[in-house]
N, C-alpha and C positions, 0 to 999 in steps of 0.2 A: 478735804471735804468728801471726796469719793475716789474710787479706783476704777479704772475702766481699761478695755482692751478691744482691739480689732484684728481680724485676721482676713487675708486674702491670698488664696492659693489652692493647692490640691485639697479636696475636701478632708477635713478632720471632724471627729466627733465632738459635741459640745463638752463632753466629759474630758476629752483631751486638752481642750482650750481653757475650761473653766474650773474643772475640779481636781484633775490629776497632777498637775506640775507641783513640785515641792513648795513653791510660793504662788500658788494658784489664786485666782480671785476669792475662792473659798477660804483660803488661809489669810488673804488680805482683808478679808471681812472682820477678822478678829485680831490679826497681828500683821499689819502691813509693815514694811521695812523702810519705805522712803517717804512716808505721808507726812507732810509738814503742818498740816491743819487738821485738828481731831486726832482721835486715837483708834476707834473702831468704826466700821461700816456696817452698821446692824439695822439700818432703817429701810431696807428692802434691796431687791436686786432685779435685774432684767437681762434677758438675752434676746436679741434679735438676729434672724439669719435668713438666707435666700435659699430657695430650692430650684433646681433646674426646671425651666420653662414656666416659671411662675414670677413676674416682675415685682409683685408685692412682697415685701418681707413678712415672715412670720414673727410673732413675738410671744415671750413668756415672761411676764412680770409679777412682782409680789411685793407686798409691803412688810413682809417677815424677813428676818435674817436668813442668809443663804443657807447657814448651817441648820436651820431649822425647817427646811423644806424637803423632806425625804422624797416627796413625788418627783421633783426635777431629777434627783440624783438617780432615781430608778429608771428613767428613760434617756438621760443625757448620754449614755453610751451608745444608744441606738439612733441617735439623731445626728446627721453630719451634714456639713456645708462647706462651701469653698468661700464664703464671705459671711463673717459674723461680727457683731458688736455686743459687748457684754459689759455689765456695770455692777457694782455694789455701792450703796448710798450711805453717806453720812449727812443726815439733814441739817441744813442751816437752822439755827434757833429760830422759832417762830414760824417756820415753813411746816405746812400740813404733812402728816404721816399717812400716805395713801398710795395705791397702786398706780394712779394716774400720774403721780409725781416722780416716778422712777424711771430712768433712762433704760433703753433708747426709746427716744420719741421718734415719731414717723409722720410724714405727709402722704403716706401710701406708697411711696417710691423709695425715699431716702430714709435711713436710720440715723439718729444723732444722739450723742451723749456728751454731757458737760461735766467736767471735773473742775469745780471753783465756786465762786459766788459773784453776784453782781447786784447792785442796787437797783431794785425793779423801777425806781423813779426815773431813771435815765433811759429806760427802754421806751420806744415809741409804741403806740397802740398796735396791737396785732390781733388777727382773727384765728380762730380754731386752735388756740392753745389748749393743750390736754389738761392742764392743771394751771393753778394760780402761782406755783413755785417759780423762782427766778430761771431755773434751767428750762422749764417747759416755755416760759415766755421768750427766752432767748432762742430756743429751737424754732418756735413758730416764726420769729424774726427772720432766722436764717432760711427757713422754708419759703417764706414771703419774698425774700430778695433773691433766692436761688442759691444753692450750696457753692456754685462757682464763686459767688461774692463773699465766701466764708472769711477770707482774709480781710476784706474791706469792713465786714461787719465787726469783727474783732477789734480792728483798729479804732473804728469809730466809737464802739462802746468802751473800750479801754481808755480813750481820750476823755469821754464823758464821766467815767468813773475811775480815777487813777488807782483805787484800791481793788478793782475788780480782778478776779482770776479767771482766766477764759481759755481754759484747755478743753477743746472740743475734739471729737471724733465723729465723722461721717462716713456713710458708705451707701452705695446704690446697686451693689451686686457685682460690679465690675471694677470698681476703684475705691480706694480710701482717701479722705481728706482729713487732716488734723492740724490743730494749731496749738503751740506752746505759748502761754502767757500768764506767768506767775506760778507755775507748777511744773512737775516732772513729767517727761515723757521718754520712753526708751523705744528703740527699733531693733528688730532681729530679722535679718534677710537670710534665707536659706534656700536650698535648691527646690524646696517644696513650696515656698511661699513667703510671705512677709507679715510679721506681727508688729503692732504698735501697742504699747501698754504704758500705764502710769508709772509702773515700775516692772523690772524683769520677773518673769515667773520661775526662773531658775538662775544658776550660776554660770550659764554658758558664756564664755568670754566674747562671743560673737555679738552680744548685745551692745549697742552703742547709744549713748544719751544725746538727745536732739537739744540743741541750744534754745535758750529762752526767746520768745518773740519771734517764732518761725512758723511757716506754713509748710506742711508735709503733704505730699501726694504720692500714692502708691498705686501703680497699674501693673499689668502682666509684664510690662517692659522694665520695671524697676521702681526706684525710690528717689525722690527729688526733694530737697530741702531749700526754701527760699526765705530769706529774711523779711520779716514784717515790719520791723522798726529797728533802728541802729542801736545795739547794745555792745559792750565790750566783748561779749563772747559769741556774738551771733555773726555767722559768716555772710559776707556781702553777696557773693554770687550764688547761683543756684548749683547744688552739688548733686550730680546724678550718681546712682549706684547701679552696677550691672544688673541686667535682668536675671529673672529666675523662672521656674516652671509656672505656667498659666493655670488658672483654675480649671 
């Protein structure tokens, strides 16, 4: 339904993260390699990032396809950040096509992206949602509960809607949180930082797939994966990964 990524580490340009890799989000907008639902992601794109000394994230979103927005391409090589969340959108049938429906969403501190779908009827009333789409309502619920409750929210919503797909990515400038629930997520840990992405942006063998129904946390000290629900492929204990360079 969407493709997204997050980066935490030494500053990289938005072009390096979103446009330049051989299987970048730009390429995934028309030719994703691992997308299970939908074929293209042409219903908008968004990038959120943090600048030094500014706790509020900056965002650039559009309801146009990423390949059709040359203004972003013209400046992405000169904008850099050590914490980024980006997404390309494939809208659920019946959902509005508008800039406010495109991830990442924000509460003024956190950025959040949703890859998947959920029946809006199972979501409790929320305030300050940026759009009426399921992803925006889910983001508002997470912000209302607090991102540290991300795993609890996913378990509760997944129980209420067994068909829901709830892959979430969240960032606050200093750490990343993510869930796998019904769709793909891969991780790349390097000396410069850690990337989480719906699918690898290149063929580096260091990419690893995160098992389904897990919670991922990335800090400057490393990456930890914790099971959210028992599945045959999900590890029971938390699994730390050695640390790497801080932002």
